[in-house]
N, C-alpha and C positions, 0 to 999 in steps of 0.2 A: 644308471639309465633314468633319464627324466620321466616324470609322471605321463607326460604327453604322448611320448613314445611307447610307454607301457600299456597305455590304454588305447593306442591306435588312433588318437585324435590328430588331425592334420592342421598344420599352421595355414594361414591365408595364402602364404607363398607356395605352399605346398599343393594347395587346392588349385591355384592358378596353373602350375605345372601339369597336374593331373587333368585338368579341363582341357588342355590344348591336346595332350596325348589321347585322351579318351575321344576326342573330336576326330583324331586321325583313325582311329580303330573303328569308329563309328562310320567314318567314310568309307573304309574299307569293307565293312559289313554291309552297308547300303549298296555299294557298288555291285557286290556279288549277287546280292538278292534281287535287286531290280533287273539285272541282266537274266537271271534265272527265269523270271515270269515273262521275260520278253522274247525268249528263243524261238517260240513257234512263229512270231510276228517277223523275226529277223529272217527266219527260214523261208517264210512266204514272199517276203520283199526281194531277198537276194538269191532265192532259189537254191538253197544249200540241202544236200542229201543229210540224212541224220549222222552219217560218220563225220562229214564236215562240220555240221552243226555242233557236235560235242567239242570240236577244236576251239570253238569261240570261248567256250569256258575253259577248256584245258590249255590253251595257249597261255591264259592269264595265270593259271596256277602252276603252269610249268616254268614260266618266267620267274614267278613268285619264288617256287620251291627251289628251282635251279640255281639261282643266284643269292638264295638266302644266307647260306654259309659265307660267301663273299661279303654280303651286306653286314653281317654281324662282325666280321673281322675288321671291315672298313670302319664301322663305328668305333671299335676299339683303338685303331690306329690313327684315324683322322679326324676323329671327335663326333661325339654323338649328336650334338646340336647341328653342327655343319652338315653332317649326312642327313640328318631329319630334315632340314629346311631345303637342301638343294633337291633331294629326291622327291619331296613333296610337291616341288615345282614341276618337275618332270612328269609326274603322276597327273598333275592338273593339264598340262600341255596334251598328252597323248591320249587322255581320256575324251578331251574335246575332239581330237583327229579322229578317234573311233566313231564318233558320231557323224562325221562326214564321208564315211566309207561307202563306196559304191560297188564294190566287189568283195566276195567272201575273203580272199586272201589279204585284202587290205585291213579289214576289220579284225582278222586273226592276227596280222602283224602288230596293229595298234594295241591290241590286247596283250600281246606278248610283252611289248616294251612298257605297258602300264604295270604288267606284272613285275617285270624287273624293277621299276621304281619302287613298287611296294616291297620288294625284297631288300632294298637297302633302307627304306623309311621305317619299316615295321620293327626290326631288330634294334634300330637305333632308339626309337621310341620306347621300346620295352626295356632297354637297357638304362635309359634315363630315369625310369621308374625304379629299377632294381638297384641303382646306385644313388638315387636321391632320397629313397625312403629306407629307414633303417630295417634290417631283417627282423622278422618277428611280427607282432600284431600290426604294427604301422604298414609294412609292406604288404602283409596278407590284405588288409584292408584296401589298400591301393589297387592291388592286383584284381581282387573280387569285384571292385567297382569297375576297373579297365575290361574285365571279361564280361561283365554285365552289360556295359556300354556296347561292346561288339555285338552281343545278342540283341540289344536294342536297335543297333544299325540294321541288322538283318530283318527284324520285325518291321520297322518302318519302311525298309527297301522293298519288302513284299507288297505293301500297299501302294507305295508311291510308284512302284515299278508298273503296277497294274494301271494306275491312274495315267501316267505318263505314256505308256505304250497305248493306251486307248486313243491318245492325240497323235503320237508318232514315236515309234521305238527310239529314234535317234535322240529323244530328249533323255532317255536313260542314260546317256554318255555326256549330255551337255549339263544335267543337273549336279553331277559331281564337280564340275569345274567351278560352279558358283560356291559350293561348300567347301571345296579345297582352298579357294582363294580367301575366305574368311579365317579358316584355320591357319593358313600361312600368316597372315597378318597377326593373329593372336601368338603364334609360335615366336615370331620376332619380338613381341612385346613381354611374353611371360617366361619363356624357357630361358634361363639364364646362360649367359657365355661362359665357357669354361676354357682352361688354358689348353692350348694344342698339346696333345699327347707327345711325349718324347719317343720319336721313331729311329733314334739312332740304332743303327744296326738291325732294324726291322724292315721288313718288305712285305708287299702283297703277293701271295702265292698264287700267281695267275695260272700256272700248269695245273694246280690242284682244283682251282674254280673251273677251268675249261673241261677237265675230265669229268668231275662230278655232274657238271651240267649236262655234258654229252650223255653220260650214264643214264641220268633221270629221263632225259627226252627220249632216248633209245628204248628204255624198258617200257615206257608208257606207250610208245609208237607201236612196239611189238605186241602189246596186249591188244591195242585198238585195231592192228592190222588183221588179227586172228579170224575176224568175221568175214573178211573179204578178200584178203591177199593170199590165203592158203597157209597152211600149217608150216611149210619150208621156210617161206619169206618170213613169218611171225617169229619162228625159232630163231632164224638167222639174226634178226633184229634184237631178239632178246640176248642171244649170246654175244652180240657186239656190245649191248649195254652192260652186260656182266664183265667183259673184258675191260671196258672203261672203269667200272668199279674197282677191279683188280689193279689197274694202272694208278687210279687215285690213291689206294692204299700204300702201294709202293711209294708213289711220290711223298706221301705225308709221313711215311716213316723215315725217309731219307732227308726230308727238308729240315734246314736250321731253324726256319720260321713258318710251320705248317700252316695251312688255312684251318685245319682241324687237329689239335693236339689229340692223338689217339688215346693217350692215358686218361682223358676225360671220360671214357667210356667204361672205366672201373668203377664209376659211380652207378651201382645197380639201379637206384631209385631213378636216375636220369634215364637210363637205357630202358627201362619199363614205361616211363612217361612217354617217351619219345615213340616207342612201338605201339603203345596203346593209342596215342594221339593219331599216328598214321592210319591204324585201322579204324578208328572211330570216324575220321575225316573221310576215309573211303566209303563208309557206309552211309554217312549223313548226306555227301553230296551225290552219290549215286542213287540213292533212294529219292531225293527230291527231283533229280532230273527226269527220272521215270515217271514220277508221279504228276509232274507239269506236263509231260508229253500225254499221259493217260487222260489227264483232265481236259486238256485243250484239243487233242487231236483224235481221241476216240470218243470221249464224251461231248465233245463240241462246246465246252465251257469258254466264255470269254477271259480275257487276261485279268479283268478285274474281278470276275467270279472266283478264278484260281487264286488270285491274291488274298482274297478274304477267307477262301477255304483254308489256305496254308497259314493264315494269320496266328492261328492258336500254337503254332510252333514257337511263336514269339513269346509265349509265357515265360521262357527262360530270361527275358530281359528283366522280369519282376522277381523272379526266384533267385537269380544269380546273386544280386547284392543284398538279399534279404535272408532267405532260407538257407542257402548254401553256407554263409559264414557260421552259422549256428550249428549247422551239422559238422562243419569241419571241426570246430572247437569242441564239440561234444564226442565225436568218433575218430577223428583224424582223416588225413586226405586220403589214404590208401581205402579205407571202407568206403568213403562217399564216392570216390571214382569207381570203385568196383560196382556200387549200387547203380550209378548212372550207365555203366556199360551193361549191366543185367537188364535195365529199362530199355536200352537200344534193341537188344535182341528181341524182347517182348514186343516193342514197336513193329519191328520189321516182320516178325512172325505173324502178328495179327493182320497184316496187309498181304501176306503171301497169296490168300485165296481170293483176291479181289476179282470181283465180276464186272461184266459190262454194264449192269444195271444197279451197282451200288449206291446207295442213298448216301448222303454226306454223314448222316448219323452212324453209318456203319465204317466210315473212313475215320471219324473223329478220335476214337481212342487211340489209334496209332499216331495220329499227329500231335495229340496232346501229350502222350507219353514221351515222344521224341522230344519235345520242347523241355520236358522235366529231365530227361536224360542228359541233354546239352547242359542244362543249368548245374547239374551235379557233377559233370566230368570236366568241362572246360576249364574253370578256373582252377580248380584243385590241381589238374596236370600242368597249368603254367606255373603254380607255386613249386611243386615237386620237382620240374624240370630246371628250375633257376635258383632254388635254395642251396645254400651251402657252397656255392661256386664262387671262386675268387673274383674281386670287382674288375680286374683286367681281363676276365674271361666271360662276363655277363653278356657283352655282345654275341659271343660264340655260343653260349647256352641258349640265348633267345634265338639265334639263327638255327641251330639244331631243332629246336621245337617247332619253329613255323616251316622248317624244311619238312618235317615229318607231317605236319598238318597238310601242307600243300601237295607234296608228293602223294600223300594219301588220298587227297582229293582228286587229283588227276588221275591216279591209278584206279580209283572207284568209279569215275566217270567212264573211263575207256573200257574196263572190264564190264560194267554194266551195260554199256552200249553194244560192245562186241557180242555179249551173250544174247542180248535182246534182239539184235539184228539178226543174229544166226538162228535164232529160233522162230522168227516171223519170216517164213519163206515166200509170203505174199503180202501185199498190202490190204488185204480184207480185214474188217474189224475183228473176225474171230482169230486170224493170225497175230494181229498186232497185239491182241490180248495175251495170246500164248507168248508172245515175245516179251511182254511187259512182266508176266509172271516169272518167266524164267530169268530175265534180268534181275528181278527183286531178290533172287537167291545170293545174288553178290554181296549187297549190303548185310544180309542175314548173317552169311558166312563170315564176313569181316568182323561183325560184332560178336560172334561166338569165339573167334581167335582172340579178340581184344579181352574179352571176360577171362580167357584161360590165361593170358599174360598177366592181368590185373589180379588174379588170384594169387600169383607169387609175391605180389606187395602186401598181401594180408598177413604174410608170414615174416615180415619184415618188421623188426621194432621200431625202425625209423619211419615207417609208413603207417604204423597204427598204434603208437604210443597214446594212451589217454591224455587229454589236456590238463594243464594245470588249472588251479582256481583263478590264477591270473589271466589266463587265456579266456576263460568263460566270462569274466569280468569284462575284458576287452571287447569280446562280441557282443556283450550286451550294452556296451557304451558307458560302463560304469568305472570311475576312476579308482582303480584298485592299487595298492602300494606295489612298486616295482619288485620284481623277484630278485633276490639276492644271488641266486644260482646262474641264471642264464637269460638274456634278453630275448633269446628266441623261443618261441612256442615249440614244445616238442610235437604237438598235433600237426603243426604246419610242416612237419618233416616227413 
């Protein structure tokens, strides 16, 4: 192993590739964050009730999560660069169309297709990283920079979204068009062409893709309907979703070329990472949705005030590439992830007794701790979920991880909305506050469950092995001699 790989140093060519892919994940982060703070303005302009309003967010994450597995498989079969460039173009087009929407259904449809585009683009980008950077310090460094950039996109999106919404909420959709255009040009210049994969005897598992997407959509719809369609309709929808899950498993077991090779779930670290990611995202997105509504619709804060209030969550953009790598190399991924999940529980717990007249100083600890939690959990989860996976299945591994994140986000949004709406029997300030408090129990519960799952990782040698001197040197940026035993960091496992 070369000294540059052992130390995690990146060549100029690899920095160029990483720059493009970080740009894409930054785009995804800024897109979600800007929309989050613009939701009340969109509601006011298009006249959307709360249940329909959450679908502006959920349509995106469902398209994202529902097609992510197909996206990961497509990257492996049709070429990672090809998929990345094509679907980035689709993302660009439909983001712009979302800004032209005049009805709620038009915006929801545009967001769904934009999410589908992200579902193909993101696993392609992640698998370009995991196949272009050597496993160990080099790849870990790239992935932590990548996750830190995603956090940075979210941070910038909070402020930018407030500024753009103050002018017109439609600019929240037009601005990503400009950024996506620049990334597209850079991708054509920096991401190297690769030989088209040999697809002899291989095919796309369309039946698997359709059944898993239907399952995810119906499960989220069933949770969302609980607040207004009655228990019978909600349970019926959930059972239909579970039936599609069963059909998906049968199809995958019998398929010669499955969308998801079920044997991949024998990897305990991968399973824990995906379950933790799902629950973490459920809490993270559900919490922010309710906080934005609380600040703007109950407290009367402007979009700009809300943006700056939540800006502190963006501390993860600073900590992810600086503090997190040092902690990973000192303690291992499992302990760092567990610490992040514990902090999420603390963050949501501190916000549960929120009052109608809380000062920002009273909200600040929750928001700050949530940013720290994200910085500790997101990057290490990405490493654990993709490490040790064969190169030809890196697209699948990335697809599974982002499916977990996006399905969790959609589920958290729907559950938090359903509970909040059910608890607020009127639109009076007191009732709305009761609804928000009840809804906040959803992210708190999700975080507690994530901690329980994360605790199993502490018992795994793979997740908690102490780092070698080589890994510590790599984290510090020191050129230490290559390990004669293994090129991969035990701590990164």
